[in-house]
C-alpha positions, 0 to 999 in steps of 0.5 A, a space after each residue: 628882440 631876438 637876433 633873428 627878429 632884428 634881422 627880419 625887421 631889417 630884411 622887411 625894410 630891404 624888401 620894401 626898398 627892393 619892391 620900390 626900386 623894381 617898380 621904378 625900373 619896370 616903369 623905365 620903358 614907358 617913361 622912355 616911350 613917353 619921352 620919344 612920343 614928345 619927339 615924334 610929335 615935334 617931328 610931325 609938326 615939321 612934316 606937316 609944315 613941309 607938306 603944307 608948303 608942298 601942297 601950296 606949291 602944287 596948287 600954284 603950279 596947277 593954277 599956272 598950268 590952267 592959265 597956260 591952257 586958257 592962253 593957248 585956247 585964246 590964241 586958237 580963238 583969235 587965229 580962227 577969227 580971220 576965217 569966220 563967215 558971219 557976224 554971229 560966228 565972230 561974236 561967239 568967238 569973242 564971247 569964248 575969249 572973254 570967258 577964258 580971260 575971266 577964268 585967267 583972272 580968277 586963277 591969277 587971284 588964286 595964285 596971289 592968295 597962294 603967294 601971300 600965304 606962302 610966307 606964313 607957311 614958311 614961318 610955321 616951318 621955321 618955327 616947327 624946325 626950331 622947336 624940333 631942334 630944341 625938343 631934340 636937345 631936351 629929349 636927349 637930356 631927359 633920356 640921359 637923366 633917365 638912363 643915369 637914374 636907372 643905372 643908379 636904381 639898378 645898382 641899388 636894386 642889386 645891392 638890395 638883393 645881395 643884402 636881402 640874401 645875406 640877411 635871409 641866410 642869417 635867419 632860422 629857416 622855419 622863421 624865414 618860411 613863416 616870414 615869406 608866407 605872411 609877406 606873400 598873403 599880407 604884403 608885410 610880414 612884420 608889424 611894430 607895436 606902438 601904444 599897445 596896438 599892432 600898427 598893421 591892424 590897429 587892434 589893441 593887444 591883450 596884456 599877456 601878448 603885449 608883455 611877451 612882445 616887450 620881452 622879445 624872447 620869442 616870436 609873437 604873432 598878432 591875434 588879428 592879422 597874424 603878422 609877427 610883432 616887434 617892439 622898440 622901447 624908444 618908439 613907445 616913449 610919449 609925453 601924455 597931455 591930459 588937459 581938457 583941451 587936448 582931449 577935446 581936440 583929439 582926431 577921429 580918423 578912419 582909412 577906407 578903400 572907396 571904389 567910387 573914387 579914382 579910375 579904379 578906386 582910392 584909399 581915403 582917410 576920413 577925419 573928424 577934428 576940431 568940429 570939421 570933417 576932412 577927406 583925403 584920397 589917394 589913387 589905389 593904383 599909383 598912390 598919387 593924392 587925387 582929392 582933398 575936401 574939408 567941411 566945417 561944422 560937420 562929421 565925416 560919417 554924414 557929410 561923406 556918406 555917399 563915399 562911405 556907402 560902398 567903402 571898406 575899412 583898412 588898417 594902416 601902420 601910422 595914424 597920421 599917414 596922410 600928413 607924412 605923405 602929402 602927395 603920394 603914398 609910399 610903395 610899401 604902404 600901397 602894397 599893404 593896403 592892396 593886400 587888405 582888399 578881397 581878391 577879384 
């Protein structure tokens, strides 16, 4: 491999790491917002508990005021009883007094209910305040953790920028421009050659092209995806198993973009292996693993026909990518897959 190509391989790794770090740094405001929202929710629970107690006290005062008004009315009726002219008027006053006393009884029952509920409301307030204290401490811990991590990521990003700048300065100008052009359109400008294939598009190389890449004396582009290819001898040393059982158990796999999976589509691998069909899907936006399914005595072309109906073929660098990254695809792979999709 030429000196320039060696530097470009290193530069691509640095650029991929810088992209990852920038994505992490860009996510910090949302992470802090999510953390703060947790604290806001805890504060609201305290405010709601206090408001409930305040409302309860206001209800109690209203009943007490109504009782006072009714007692005043009863006192007035009783003062009028001495001046009534006949028995009918006297009976009417007694009826008014009885009705007022009944209303007082109702209000007193309501006050008892409020007083019985007050203890429960105070308990809820105490729980909410204790939870707020604990949540505040946890929020502060999380914020400090994010700040510490972001400081480390910012330093790592700055170091990556400096390293990339140094590497770029050491690469021949025309070759560097080619690297930038391909990286802009394809996500990654370089592709390693493994097992006679370009690992970016998985196309088998012509013998002469493979010979040129192995020689490492010039810059060689893939005929299919136009990426700059490089060859590392030690990565191409393999122990070949030619036994019948090994051949029978070789896996057939296809990576595809499936628009019907996830919120905005998914990158999924479909595998036929040992008589079983398997599908594993990663969210096209976040790279998180979102689905996995295995069906025995089946082939993926049939059992996953619905998912494959509108799917689009993809090229990946590693045949067993889903085994290496079980939970989430790395940023550089995600970006490469996105670049293979047609522009909206």
